[in-house]
py3Dmol code that shows the C-alpha trace and the ligand (Angstrom):
import py3Dmol

protein = """\
ATOM      1  CA  UNK A   1       9.126   6.501 -66.455  1.00  0.00           C
ATOM      2  CA  UNK A   2       9.882  10.042 -65.183  1.00  0.00           C
ATOM      3  CA  UNK A   3       7.447  12.585 -66.576  1.00  0.00           C
ATOM      4  CA  UNK A   4       5.982  15.946 -65.557  1.00  0.00           C
ATOM      5  CA  UNK A   5       4.232  16.004 -62.157  1.00  0.00           C
ATOM      6  CA  UNK A   6       0.480  16.507 -62.312  1.00  0.00           C
ATOM      7  CA  UNK A   7      -1.002  19.777 -61.060  1.00  0.00           C
ATOM      8  CA  UNK A   8      -4.347  18.453 -59.880  1.00  0.00           C
ATOM      9  CA  UNK A   9      -4.681  14.915 -58.613  1.00  0.00           C
ATOM     10  CA  UNK A  10      -8.424  14.726 -59.032  1.00  0.00           C
ATOM     11  CA  UNK A  11      -8.945  16.554 -62.314  1.00  0.00           C
ATOM     12  CA  UNK A  12     -10.524  14.097 -64.763  1.00  0.00           C
ATOM     13  CA  UNK A  13      -9.212  16.077 -67.693  1.00  0.00           C
ATOM     14  CA  UNK A  14      -5.584  15.800 -66.601  1.00  0.00           C
ATOM     15  CA  UNK A  15      -3.459  13.582 -68.778  1.00  0.00           C
ATOM     16  CA  UNK A  16      -1.826  10.789 -66.834  1.00  0.00           C
ATOM     17  CA  UNK A  17       1.743  11.658 -65.965  1.00  0.00           C
ATOM     18  CA  UNK A  18       4.203  10.120 -63.546  1.00  0.00           C
ATOM     19  CA  UNK A  19       6.824  11.675 -61.376  1.00  0.00           C
ATOM     20  CA  UNK A  20      10.099  10.427 -59.934  1.00  0.00           C
ATOM     21  CA  UNK A  21       9.149  11.650 -56.443  1.00  0.00           C
ATOM     22  CA  UNK A  22       6.001   9.542 -56.324  1.00  0.00           C
ATOM     23  CA  UNK A  23       6.114   5.993 -54.940  1.00  0.00           C
ATOM     24  CA  UNK A  24       5.784   3.277 -57.498  1.00  0.00           C
ATOM     25  CA  UNK A  25       3.448   0.483 -56.536  1.00  0.00           C
ATOM     26  CA  UNK A  26       1.749  -2.674 -57.693  1.00  0.00           C
ATOM     27  CA  UNK A  27      -2.004  -3.141 -57.452  1.00  0.00           C
ATOM     28  CA  UNK A  28      -3.415  -6.658 -57.551  1.00  0.00           C
ATOM     29  CA  UNK A  29      -7.127  -6.704 -58.310  1.00  0.00           C
ATOM     30  CA  UNK A  30      -8.982  -4.519 -60.775  1.00  0.00           C
ATOM     31  CA  UNK A  31     -12.580  -5.036 -59.753  1.00  0.00           C
ATOM     32  CA  UNK A  32     -14.862  -2.048 -59.229  1.00  0.00           C
ATOM     33  CA  UNK A  33     -12.821  -0.799 -56.264  1.00  0.00           C
ATOM     34  CA  UNK A  34      -9.380  -1.757 -57.587  1.00  0.00           C
ATOM     35  CA  UNK A  35     -10.079   0.014 -60.889  1.00  0.00           C
ATOM     36  CA  UNK A  36     -11.097   3.203 -59.124  1.00  0.00           C
ATOM     37  CA  UNK A  37      -7.945   3.076 -56.982  1.00  0.00           C
ATOM     38  CA  UNK A  38      -5.751   2.424 -60.025  1.00  0.00           C
ATOM     39  CA  UNK A  39      -7.105   5.414 -61.927  1.00  0.00           C
ATOM     40  CA  UNK A  40      -6.546   7.728 -58.982  1.00  0.00           C
ATOM     41  CA  UNK A  41      -2.949   6.622 -58.505  1.00  0.00           C
ATOM     42  CA  UNK A  42      -2.286   6.997 -62.213  1.00  0.00           C
ATOM     43  CA  UNK A  43      -3.774  10.487 -62.256  1.00  0.00           C
ATOM     44  CA  UNK A  44      -1.712  11.386 -59.188  1.00  0.00           C
ATOM     45  CA  UNK A  45       1.442  10.472 -61.096  1.00  0.00           C
ATOM     46  CA  UNK A  46       2.390   7.213 -59.389  1.00  0.00           C
ATOM     47  CA  UNK A  47       4.201   4.643 -61.525  1.00  0.00           C
ATOM     48  CA  UNK A  48       1.709   1.785 -61.277  1.00  0.00           C
ATOM     49  CA  UNK A  49       1.918  -1.893 -62.144  1.00  0.00           C
ATOM     50  CA  UNK A  50      -1.441  -3.652 -62.304  1.00  0.00           C
ATOM     51  CA  UNK A  51      -2.459  -7.285 -62.395  1.00  0.00           C
ATOM     52  CA  UNK A  52      -5.878  -8.889 -62.510  1.00  0.00           C
ATOM     53  CA  UNK A  53      -6.876 -12.555 -62.657  1.00  0.00           C
ATOM     54  CA  UNK A  54      -8.975 -11.870 -65.746  1.00  0.00           C
ATOM     55  CA  UNK A  55      -6.552 -10.087 -68.111  1.00  0.00           C
ATOM     56  CA  UNK A  56      -9.299  -8.307 -70.073  1.00  0.00           C
ATOM     57  CA  UNK A  57      -9.848  -6.070 -67.052  1.00  0.00           C
ATOM     58  CA  UNK A  58      -6.185  -4.992 -67.023  1.00  0.00           C
ATOM     59  CA  UNK A  59      -5.909  -4.129 -70.706  1.00  0.00           C
ATOM     60  CA  UNK A  60      -7.535  -0.639 -70.591  1.00  0.00           C
ATOM     61  CA  UNK A  61      -5.037   0.447 -67.941  1.00  0.00           C
ATOM     62  CA  UNK A  62      -2.089   0.130 -70.328  1.00  0.00           C
ATOM     63  CA  UNK A  63      -3.546   3.012 -72.333  1.00  0.00           C
ATOM     64  CA  UNK A  64      -3.882   5.007 -69.124  1.00  0.00           C
ATOM     65  CA  UNK A  65      -0.183   4.647 -68.318  1.00  0.00           C
ATOM     66  CA  UNK A  66       0.011   1.520 -66.159  1.00  0.00           C
ATOM     67  CA  UNK A  67       2.435  -1.333 -66.591  1.00  0.00           C
ATOM     68  CA  UNK A  68       0.316  -4.436 -67.035  1.00  0.00           C
ATOM     69  CA  UNK A  69       1.957  -7.497 -65.488  1.00  0.00           C
ATOM     70  CA  UNK A  70       1.438 -10.982 -66.850  1.00  0.00           C
ATOM     71  CA  UNK A  71       1.338 -12.498 -63.380  1.00  0.00           C
ATOM     72  CA  UNK A  72       0.946 -11.451 -59.773  1.00  0.00           C
ATOM     73  CA  UNK A  73       4.532 -12.604 -59.179  1.00  0.00           C
ATOM     74  CA  UNK A  74       5.799 -10.256 -61.918  1.00  0.00           C
ATOM     75  CA  UNK A  75       3.840  -7.318 -60.486  1.00  0.00           C
ATOM     76  CA  UNK A  76       5.225  -7.988 -57.014  1.00  0.00           C
ATOM     77  CA  UNK A  77       8.806  -8.457 -58.272  1.00  0.00           C
ATOM     78  CA  UNK A  78       8.764  -5.023 -59.911  1.00  0.00           C
ATOM     79  CA  UNK A  79       7.690  -3.065 -56.809  1.00  0.00           C
ATOM     80  CA  UNK A  80       8.261  -2.783 -53.100  1.00  0.00           C
ATOM     81  CA  UNK A  81       4.799  -1.460 -52.219  1.00  0.00           C
ATOM     82  CA  UNK A  82       2.138  -4.041 -53.054  1.00  0.00           C
ATOM     83  CA  UNK A  83      -1.544  -3.121 -52.661  1.00  0.00           C
ATOM     84  CA  UNK A  84      -4.092  -5.906 -52.861  1.00  0.00           C
ATOM     85  CA  UNK A  85      -7.815  -5.291 -53.410  1.00  0.00           C
ATOM     86  CA  UNK A  86      -9.463  -8.631 -54.115  1.00  0.00           C
ATOM     87  CA  UNK A  87     -12.852 -10.152 -53.483  1.00  0.00           C
ATOM     88  CA  UNK A  88     -12.020 -11.952 -50.239  1.00  0.00           C
ATOM     89  CA  UNK A  89      -9.257 -13.420 -48.124  1.00  0.00           C
ATOM     90  CA  UNK A  90      -9.302 -16.718 -50.035  1.00  0.00           C
ATOM     91  CA  UNK A  91      -8.461 -14.771 -53.231  1.00  0.00           C
ATOM     92  CA  UNK A  92      -5.218 -13.652 -51.574  1.00  0.00           C
ATOM     93  CA  UNK A  93      -4.205 -17.240 -50.863  1.00  0.00           C
ATOM     94  CA  UNK A  94      -4.641 -18.108 -54.530  1.00  0.00           C
ATOM     95  CA  UNK A  95      -3.051 -14.906 -55.848  1.00  0.00           C
ATOM     96  CA  UNK A  96       0.004 -14.813 -53.585  1.00  0.00           C
ATOM     97  CA  UNK A  97       0.730 -18.533 -53.459  1.00  0.00           C
ATOM     98  CA  UNK A  98       4.424 -19.044 -54.191  1.00  0.00           C
ATOM     99  CA  UNK A  99       5.048 -15.309 -54.757  1.00  0.00           C
ATOM    100  CA  UNK A 100       8.333 -14.052 -53.274  1.00  0.00           C
ATOM    101  CA  UNK A 101       7.393 -11.332 -50.773  1.00  0.00           C
ATOM    102  CA  UNK A 102      10.814 -10.863 -49.164  1.00  0.00           C
ATOM    103  CA  UNK A 103      11.507  -7.166 -48.506  1.00  0.00           C
ATOM    104  CA  UNK A 104       8.048  -6.103 -49.696  1.00  0.00           C
ATOM    105  CA  UNK A 105       5.389  -3.993 -47.998  1.00  0.00           C
ATOM    106  CA  UNK A 106       1.951  -5.555 -48.368  1.00  0.00           C
ATOM    107  CA  UNK A 107      -1.127  -3.353 -47.954  1.00  0.00           C
ATOM    108  CA  UNK A 108      -4.306  -5.391 -47.984  1.00  0.00           C
ATOM    109  CA  UNK A 109      -7.512  -3.488 -48.800  1.00  0.00           C
ATOM    110  CA  UNK A 110      -9.599  -6.636 -49.159  1.00  0.00           C
ATOM    111  CA  UNK A 111     -12.545  -6.761 -46.744  1.00  0.00           C
ATOM    112  CA  UNK A 112     -12.129  -9.461 -44.125  1.00  0.00           C
ATOM    113  CA  UNK A 113     -12.552 -10.322 -40.470  1.00  0.00           C
ATOM    114  CA  UNK A 114     -10.162  -9.138 -37.740  1.00  0.00           C
ATOM    115  CA  UNK A 115      -8.950 -12.743 -37.338  1.00  0.00           C
ATOM    116  CA  UNK A 116      -8.194 -12.985 -41.067  1.00  0.00           C
ATOM    117  CA  UNK A 117      -6.225  -9.727 -40.895  1.00  0.00           C
ATOM    118  CA  UNK A 118      -4.189 -10.921 -37.904  1.00  0.00           C
ATOM    119  CA  UNK A 119      -3.489 -14.249 -39.582  1.00  0.00           C
ATOM    120  CA  UNK A 120      -2.529 -12.452 -42.806  1.00  0.00           C
ATOM    121  CA  UNK A 121      -0.126 -10.240 -40.866  1.00  0.00           C
ATOM    122  CA  UNK A 122       1.616 -13.313 -39.411  1.00  0.00           C
ATOM    123  CA  UNK A 123       1.594 -15.019 -42.812  1.00  0.00           C
ATOM    124  CA  UNK A 124       3.150 -11.950 -44.440  1.00  0.00           C
ATOM    125  CA  UNK A 125       5.795 -11.408 -41.786  1.00  0.00           C
ATOM    126  CA  UNK A 126       6.768 -15.089 -41.983  1.00  0.00           C
ATOM    127  CA  UNK A 127       7.526 -14.408 -45.657  1.00  0.00           C
ATOM    128  CA  UNK A 128       9.854 -11.524 -44.827  1.00  0.00           C
ATOM    129  CA  UNK A 129       7.453  -8.656 -45.594  1.00  0.00           C
ATOM    130  CA  UNK A 130       5.751  -5.906 -43.606  1.00  0.00           C
ATOM    131  CA  UNK A 131       1.943  -5.858 -43.365  1.00  0.00           C
ATOM    132  CA  UNK A 132      -0.648  -3.108 -43.214  1.00  0.00           C
ATOM    133  CA  UNK A 133      -4.343  -3.944 -43.257  1.00  0.00           C
ATOM    134  CA  UNK A 134      -6.994  -1.592 -44.622  1.00  0.00           C
ATOM    135  CA  UNK A 135     -10.766  -1.335 -44.369  1.00  0.00           C
ATOM    136  CA  UNK A 136     -12.304   0.858 -47.041  1.00  0.00           C
ATOM    137  CA  UNK A 137     -15.099   3.182 -45.895  1.00  0.00           C
ATOM    138  CA  UNK A 138     -16.157   4.272 -49.364  1.00  0.00           C
ATOM    139  CA  UNK A 139     -17.807   3.022 -52.527  1.00  0.00           C
ATOM    140  CA  UNK A 140     -15.975   3.294 -55.869  1.00  0.00           C
ATOM    141  CA  UNK A 141     -17.494   6.650 -56.989  1.00  0.00           C
ATOM    142  CA  UNK A 142     -16.061   8.250 -53.824  1.00  0.00           C
ATOM    143  CA  UNK A 143     -12.490   7.265 -54.714  1.00  0.00           C
ATOM    144  CA  UNK A 144     -10.404  10.269 -55.796  1.00  0.00           C
ATOM    145  CA  UNK A 145     -13.150  12.661 -54.699  1.00  0.00           C
ATOM    146  CA  UNK A 146     -11.936  14.135 -51.376  1.00  0.00           C
ATOM    147  CA  UNK A 147     -15.140  16.085 -50.794  1.00  0.00           C
ATOM    148  CA  UNK A 148     -17.083  12.787 -50.767  1.00  0.00           C
ATOM    149  CA  UNK A 149     -15.494  12.038 -47.389  1.00  0.00           C
ATOM    150  CA  UNK A 150     -14.390   8.464 -48.050  1.00  0.00           C
ATOM    151  CA  UNK A 151     -11.434   7.061 -46.149  1.00  0.00           C
ATOM    152  CA  UNK A 152      -9.599   3.867 -45.277  1.00  0.00           C
ATOM    153  CA  UNK A 153      -8.993   2.502 -41.771  1.00  0.00           C
ATOM    154  CA  UNK A 154      -5.440   1.209 -41.483  1.00  0.00           C
ATOM    155  CA  UNK A 155      -3.864  -0.983 -38.815  1.00  0.00           C
ATOM    156  CA  UNK A 156      -0.714  -3.023 -38.484  1.00  0.00           C
ATOM    157  CA  UNK A 157       2.791  -1.797 -39.301  1.00  0.00           C
ATOM    158  CA  UNK A 158       2.798   1.915 -38.457  1.00  0.00           C
ATOM    159  CA  UNK A 159       6.124   2.368 -40.284  1.00  0.00           C
ATOM    160  CA  UNK A 160       4.454   1.259 -43.525  1.00  0.00           C
ATOM    161  CA  UNK A 161       1.522   3.593 -42.942  1.00  0.00           C
ATOM    162  CA  UNK A 162       3.859   6.526 -42.316  1.00  0.00           C
ATOM    163  CA  UNK A 163       6.341   5.741 -45.074  1.00  0.00           C
ATOM    164  CA  UNK A 164       3.649   5.628 -47.762  1.00  0.00           C
ATOM    165  CA  UNK A 165       1.332   8.236 -46.237  1.00  0.00           C
ATOM    166  CA  UNK A 166       1.056  10.402 -49.355  1.00  0.00           C
ATOM    167  CA  UNK A 167       0.560   7.421 -51.632  1.00  0.00           C
ATOM    168  CA  UNK A 168      -2.100   5.784 -49.475  1.00  0.00           C
ATOM    169  CA  UNK A 169      -3.818   9.135 -49.089  1.00  0.00           C
ATOM    170  CA  UNK A 170      -4.098   9.829 -52.821  1.00  0.00           C
ATOM    171  CA  UNK A 171      -7.324   7.890 -53.503  1.00  0.00           C
ATOM    172  CA  UNK A 172      -9.052   8.235 -50.123  1.00  0.00           C
ATOM    173  CA  UNK A 173      -8.483   9.731 -46.691  1.00  0.00           C
ATOM    174  CA  UNK A 174      -6.605   7.636 -44.134  1.00  0.00           C
ATOM    175  CA  UNK A 175      -7.159   6.809 -40.455  1.00  0.00           C
ATOM    176  CA  UNK A 176      -4.594   4.690 -38.603  1.00  0.00           C
ATOM    177  CA  UNK A 177      -6.310   2.806 -35.757  1.00  0.00           C
ATOM    178  CA  UNK A 178      -3.525   0.789 -34.156  1.00  0.00           C
ATOM    179  CA  UNK A 179      -0.707  -1.701 -34.364  1.00  0.00           C
ATOM    180  CA  UNK A 180      -3.097  -4.648 -34.008  1.00  0.00           C
ATOM    181  CA  UNK A 181      -3.562  -5.719 -37.617  1.00  0.00           C
ATOM    182  CA  UNK A 182      -7.164  -6.724 -36.851  1.00  0.00           C
ATOM    183  CA  UNK A 183      -8.308  -3.271 -35.781  1.00  0.00           C
ATOM    184  CA  UNK A 184      -8.896  -1.841 -39.264  1.00  0.00           C
ATOM    185  CA  UNK A 185     -11.184  -4.762 -40.098  1.00  0.00           C
ATOM    186  CA  UNK A 186     -12.928  -4.465 -36.733  1.00  0.00           C
ATOM    187  CA  UNK A 187     -13.625  -0.738 -37.248  1.00  0.00           C
ATOM    188  CA  UNK A 188     -14.721  -1.443 -40.825  1.00  0.00           C
ATOM    189  CA  UNK A 189     -17.128  -4.237 -39.887  1.00  0.00           C
ATOM    190  CA  UNK A 190     -18.470  -2.305 -36.888  1.00  0.00           C
ATOM    191  CA  UNK A 191     -19.363   0.708 -39.035  1.00  0.00           C
ATOM    192  CA  UNK A 192     -20.803  -1.432 -41.812  1.00  0.00           C
ATOM    193  CA  UNK A 193     -22.863  -3.381 -39.251  1.00  0.00           C
ATOM    194  CA  UNK A 194     -24.362  -0.107 -38.026  1.00  0.00           C
ATOM    195  CA  UNK A 195     -25.091   0.770 -41.638  1.00  0.00           C
ATOM    196  CA  UNK A 196     -27.018  -2.482 -42.128  1.00  0.00           C
ATOM    197  CA  UNK A 197     -28.996  -1.794 -38.965  1.00  0.00           C
ATOM    198  CA  UNK A 198     -29.894   1.590 -40.413  1.00  0.00           C
ATOM    199  CA  UNK A 199     -30.855   0.023 -43.746  1.00  0.00           C
ATOM    200  CA  UNK A 200     -33.006  -2.506 -41.880  1.00  0.00           C
ATOM    201  CA  UNK A 201     -34.889   0.304 -40.145  1.00  0.00           C
ATOM    202  CA  UNK A 202     -35.327   2.187 -43.410  1.00  0.00           C
ATOM    203  CA  UNK A 203     -36.557  -0.994 -45.102  1.00  0.00           C
ATOM    204  CA  UNK A 204     -39.201  -1.434 -42.405  1.00  0.00           C
ATOM    205  CA  UNK A 205     -40.243   2.223 -42.724  1.00  0.00           C
ATOM    206  CA  UNK A 206     -40.686   1.944 -46.509  1.00  0.00           C
ATOM    207  CA  UNK A 207     -42.654  -1.284 -46.050  1.00  0.00           C
ATOM    208  CA  UNK A 208     -45.035   0.507 -43.654  1.00  0.00           C
ATOM    209  CA  UNK A 209     -45.908   3.240 -46.158  1.00  0.00           C
ATOM    210  CA  UNK A 210     -45.857   0.936 -49.205  1.00  0.00           C
ATOM    211  CA  UNK A 211     -49.333   0.467 -50.624  1.00  0.00           C
ATOM    212  CA  UNK A 212     -50.657   3.707 -49.141  1.00  0.00           C
ATOM    213  CA  UNK A 213     -51.112   6.970 -50.992  1.00  0.00           C
ATOM    214  CA  UNK A 214     -47.679   8.162 -49.843  1.00  0.00           C
ATOM    215  CA  UNK A 215     -45.010   8.800 -52.440  1.00  0.00           C
ATOM    216  CA  UNK A 216     -41.762   7.064 -51.383  1.00  0.00           C
ATOM    217  CA  UNK A 217     -39.845   9.840 -53.146  1.00  0.00           C
ATOM    218  CA  UNK A 218     -41.521  12.464 -50.955  1.00  0.00           C
ATOM    219  CA  UNK A 219     -41.074  10.261 -47.871  1.00  0.00           C
ATOM    220  CA  UNK A 220     -37.338   9.634 -48.418  1.00  0.00           C
ATOM    221  CA  UNK A 221     -36.078  13.085 -47.351  1.00  0.00           C
ATOM    222  CA  UNK A 222     -38.183  12.885 -44.185  1.00  0.00           C
ATOM    223  CA  UNK A 223     -36.623   9.520 -43.414  1.00  0.00           C
ATOM    224  CA  UNK A 224     -33.094  10.611 -44.286  1.00  0.00           C
ATOM    225  CA  UNK A 225     -33.324  13.790 -42.220  1.00  0.00           C
ATOM    226  CA  UNK A 226     -34.694  11.861 -39.236  1.00  0.00           C
ATOM    227  CA  UNK A 227     -31.829   9.360 -39.337  1.00  0.00           C
ATOM    228  CA  UNK A 228     -29.338  12.225 -39.485  1.00  0.00           C
ATOM    229  CA  UNK A 229     -31.070  13.956 -36.539  1.00  0.00           C
ATOM    230  CA  UNK A 230     -30.896  10.769 -34.454  1.00  0.00           C
ATOM    231  CA  UNK A 231     -27.320   9.816 -35.357  1.00  0.00           C
ATOM    232  CA  UNK A 232     -25.681  11.996 -32.644  1.00  0.00           C
ATOM    233  CA  UNK A 233     -27.268   9.677 -30.049  1.00  0.00           C
ATOM    234  CA  UNK A 234     -24.230   7.437 -30.560  1.00  0.00           C
ATOM    235  CA  UNK A 235     -22.144   9.959 -28.619  1.00  0.00           C
ATOM    236  CA  UNK A 236     -24.300   9.604 -25.519  1.00  0.00           C
ATOM    237  CA  UNK A 237     -24.169   5.812 -25.811  1.00  0.00           C
ATOM    238  CA  UNK A 238     -20.393   6.040 -25.993  1.00  0.00           C
ATOM    239  CA  UNK A 239     -20.217   8.360 -22.956  1.00  0.00           C
ATOM    240  CA  UNK A 240     -22.399   5.999 -20.932  1.00  0.00           C
ATOM    241  CA  UNK A 241     -20.371   2.936 -21.952  1.00  0.00           C
ATOM    242  CA  UNK A 242     -17.203   4.783 -21.054  1.00  0.00           C
ATOM    243  CA  UNK A 243     -18.429   5.957 -17.618  1.00  0.00           C
ATOM    244  CA  UNK A 244     -20.501   2.872 -16.797  1.00  0.00           C
ATOM    245  CA  UNK A 245     -23.365   5.160 -15.758  1.00  0.00           C
ATOM    246  CA  UNK A 246     -26.225   4.198 -18.075  1.00  0.00           C
ATOM    247  CA  UNK A 247     -28.723   6.525 -16.375  1.00  0.00           C
ATOM    248  CA  UNK A 248     -26.718   9.709 -16.946  1.00  0.00           C
ATOM    249  CA  UNK A 249     -28.453  12.361 -19.076  1.00  0.00           C
ATOM    250  CA  UNK A 250     -31.176   9.951 -20.192  1.00  0.00           C
ATOM    251  CA  UNK A 251     -33.793  11.670 -22.333  1.00  0.00           C
ATOM    252  CA  UNK A 252     -35.932   8.721 -23.449  1.00  0.00           C
ATOM    253  CA  UNK A 253     -36.301   6.164 -20.646  1.00  0.00           C
ATOM    254  CA  UNK A 254     -36.267   2.502 -21.562  1.00  0.00           C
ATOM    255  CA  UNK A 255     -39.548   1.989 -19.632  1.00  0.00           C
ATOM    256  CA  UNK A 256     -41.206   4.621 -21.826  1.00  0.00           C
ATOM    257  CA  UNK A 257     -39.740   3.133 -25.013  1.00  0.00           C
ATOM    258  CA  UNK A 258     -40.833  -0.410 -24.174  1.00  0.00           C
ATOM    259  CA  UNK A 259     -44.343   0.892 -23.388  1.00  0.00           C
ATOM    260  CA  UNK A 260     -44.403   2.141 -26.973  1.00  0.00           C
ATOM    261  CA  UNK A 261     -43.345  -1.142 -28.566  1.00  0.00           C
ATOM    262  CA  UNK A 262     -46.914  -2.506 -28.963  1.00  0.00           C
ATOM    263  CA  UNK A 263     -47.700   0.604 -31.030  1.00  0.00           C
ATOM    264  CA  UNK A 264     -44.955  -0.370 -33.471  1.00  0.00           C
ATOM    265  CA  UNK A 265     -46.087  -4.009 -33.491  1.00  0.00           C
ATOM    266  CA  UNK A 266     -49.771  -3.170 -34.024  1.00  0.00           C
ATOM    267  CA  UNK A 267     -49.026  -0.612 -36.726  1.00  0.00           C
ATOM    268  CA  UNK A 268     -46.917  -3.173 -38.601  1.00  0.00           C
ATOM    269  CA  UNK A 269     -49.711  -5.735 -38.296  1.00  0.00           C
ATOM    270  CA  UNK A 270     -52.319  -3.231 -39.515  1.00  0.00           C
ATOM    271  CA  UNK A 271     -50.124  -2.356 -42.503  1.00  0.00           C
ATOM    272  CA  UNK A 272     -49.553  -6.043 -43.303  1.00  0.00           C
ATOM    273  CA  UNK A 273     -45.830  -5.737 -42.578  1.00  0.00           C
ATOM    274  CA  UNK A 274     -43.693  -8.357 -40.857  1.00  0.00           C
ATOM    275  CA  UNK A 275     -41.862  -7.232 -37.718  1.00  0.00           C
ATOM    276  CA  UNK A 276     -39.035  -9.698 -38.310  1.00  0.00           C
ATOM    277  CA  UNK A 277     -36.419  -6.967 -38.774  1.00  0.00           C
ATOM    278  CA  UNK A 278     -37.326  -5.132 -35.558  1.00  0.00           C
ATOM    279  CA  UNK A 279     -38.558  -7.978 -33.343  1.00  0.00           C
ATOM    280  CA  UNK A 280     -35.108  -9.069 -32.064  1.00  0.00           C
ATOM    281  CA  UNK A 281     -34.335  -5.520 -30.962  1.00  0.00           C
ATOM    282  CA  UNK A 282     -37.691  -5.114 -29.230  1.00  0.00           C
ATOM    283  CA  UNK A 283     -37.095  -8.449 -27.458  1.00  0.00           C
ATOM    284  CA  UNK A 284     -33.717  -7.223 -26.166  1.00  0.00           C
ATOM    285  CA  UNK A 285     -35.297  -3.967 -24.951  1.00  0.00           C
ATOM    286  CA  UNK A 286     -37.925  -5.935 -23.009  1.00  0.00           C
ATOM    287  CA  UNK A 287     -35.263  -8.201 -21.490  1.00  0.00           C
ATOM    288  CA  UNK A 288     -33.226  -5.229 -20.346  1.00  0.00           C
ATOM    289  CA  UNK A 289     -36.313  -3.616 -18.819  1.00  0.00           C
ATOM    290  CA  UNK A 290     -37.067  -6.860 -16.965  1.00  0.00           C
ATOM    291  CA  UNK A 291     -33.632  -6.509 -15.333  1.00  0.00           C
ATOM    292  CA  UNK A 292     -34.866  -3.325 -13.619  1.00  0.00           C
ATOM    293  CA  UNK A 293     -33.229  -0.915 -16.086  1.00  0.00           C
ATOM    294  CA  UNK A 294     -36.237   1.243 -16.840  1.00  0.00           C
ATOM    295  CA  UNK A 295     -34.385   4.485 -16.051  1.00  0.00           C
ATOM    296  CA  UNK A 296     -31.660   3.766 -18.610  1.00  0.00           C
ATOM    297  CA  UNK A 297     -32.080   4.287 -22.318  1.00  0.00           C
ATOM    298  CA  UNK A 298     -30.847   1.710 -24.830  1.00  0.00           C
ATOM    299  CA  UNK A 299     -27.182   1.457 -23.822  1.00  0.00           C
ATOM    300  CA  UNK A 300     -27.708  -1.650 -21.685  1.00  0.00           C
ATOM    301  CA  UNK A 301     -28.614  -3.642 -24.816  1.00  0.00           C
ATOM    302  CA  UNK A 302     -24.900  -3.530 -25.694  1.00  0.00           C
ATOM    303  CA  UNK A 303     -24.195  -5.659 -22.633  1.00  0.00           C
ATOM    304  CA  UNK A 304     -27.006  -8.079 -23.465  1.00  0.00           C
ATOM    305  CA  UNK A 305     -25.452  -8.658 -26.908  1.00  0.00           C
ATOM    306  CA  UNK A 306     -22.168  -9.464 -25.197  1.00  0.00           C
ATOM    307  CA  UNK A 307     -23.919 -12.065 -23.060  1.00  0.00           C
ATOM    308  CA  UNK A 308     -23.884  -9.987 -19.902  1.00  0.00           C
ATOM    309  CA  UNK A 309     -27.305  -9.987 -18.326  1.00  0.00           C
TER     310      UNK A 309
END
"""
ligand_1 = """\
48
LIG
N -17.244 -2.037 -54.284
C -17.684 -1.653 -53.088
O -18.694 -0.974 -52.975
C -16.968 -2.031 -51.811
C -16.639 -0.827 -50.995
C -15.907 -1.162 -49.720
C -14.747 -2.121 -49.962
N -15.165 -3.249 -50.758
C -14.203 -4.356 -50.784
O -13.183 -4.173 -51.765
C -12.769 -5.450 -52.235
C -12.866 -5.471 -53.745
O -14.177 -5.125 -54.087
P -14.586 -4.826 -55.604
O -15.748 -3.895 -55.562
O -13.421 -4.421 -56.391
O -15.099 -6.295 -56.037
P -15.276 -6.882 -57.522
O -15.667 -5.817 -58.468
O -16.203 -8.036 -57.364
O -13.815 -7.399 -57.897
C -13.239 -8.518 -57.244
C -11.792 -8.623 -57.609
O -11.236 -9.817 -57.000
C -10.732 -10.660 -58.038
N -10.882 -12.043 -57.623
C -11.986 -12.677 -57.199
N -11.702 -13.940 -56.891
C -10.396 -14.132 -57.151
C -9.511 -15.234 -57.046
N -9.940 -16.417 -56.586
N -8.218 -15.069 -57.404
C -7.781 -13.867 -57.849
N -8.564 -12.767 -57.998
C -9.857 -12.915 -57.644
C -11.536 -10.296 -59.265
O -10.824 -10.749 -60.387
P -11.609 -11.083 -61.775
O -12.955 -11.685 -61.380
O -11.761 -9.790 -62.514
O -10.729 -12.052 -62.450
C -11.587 -8.787 -59.140
O -10.373 -8.207 -59.490
C -13.701 -6.497 -51.597
O -13.055 -7.111 -50.509
C -14.876 -5.663 -51.122
O -15.519 -6.219 -50.009
C -15.728 -2.883 -52.035
"""
view = py3Dmol.view(width=600, height=400)
view.addModel(protein, "pdb")
view.setStyle({"model": 0}, {"cartoon": {"style": "trace"}})
view.addModel(ligand_1, "xyz")
view.setStyle({"model": 1}, {"stick": {}})
view.zoomTo()
view.show()
């Protein structure tokens, strides 16, 4: 299994080679994300054992230098570091049922809730293994492309994170966010939730211009640039949450913003567009204003969502 080390981890033209100083590992799950991870580890020279529920998905990896295991148990038996990237938490139950995990290090890159991650950590430790949870902040084309900026949140066993730092960092950047196994999932879901809020706003914007003589392709850069320009507002929200002073450095008063809400509602109506994506947010803004918070901006809505106020 010892071959020449690769010169460039991310060079597509590099022939797959493995090196004795690279961690060997098993990867369970060769979906879109698992396949991208597998190829990056192979190109980086890691001896890799792969397993997938549907064997046809594993077969191409033999030609790329991977050991293809007949079962998840075989893949786990042959390695100490076990990375799992499956559809959901239930897939892990099925895949790892009856598999001997004693002395193994399990890194779970499957998206799940913080509670699932914490339960999986207990489940793993009860089986004599160490547990590190991961939340992937990337889509498959970003894997193995450092300049794309993708990374993985990790939480749980810090020793595992540190011991396999180079290996975990080969496909994507890494950010360790704490010993609580649920924190990677919490960071992951929080960021993805913000992303869906952004997509919801963009969806509403496209609906407003749809049907008019406005080219969506010409409109898109205006929309994208505006979202980028507004994104730094999260830092002020964070400062205000941290200090508890929601009126500090306010630029756009809540009273002013709520006064503008009917403009958004009427424009949507005139364009024949439902306000159902924005209406809950507008309702929360009005409720916060009714609490006498007109000199704040939007930070107080965080407390409303948490049932305070
Ligand atoms: N792809 C993406 O854009 C996102 C980016 C952020 C992170 N997610 C999460 O990564 C996990 C895997 O996602 P994926 O993109 O690889 O998903 P699929 O291509 O659908 O592959 C799913 C794999 O899971 C296997 N699988 C499903 N159910 C079971 C089961 N009951 N037992 C064993 N394996 C199972 C499936 O096997 P097969 O269908 O080929 O037999 C695939 O290997 C996921 O948590 C994302 O949220 C991806």
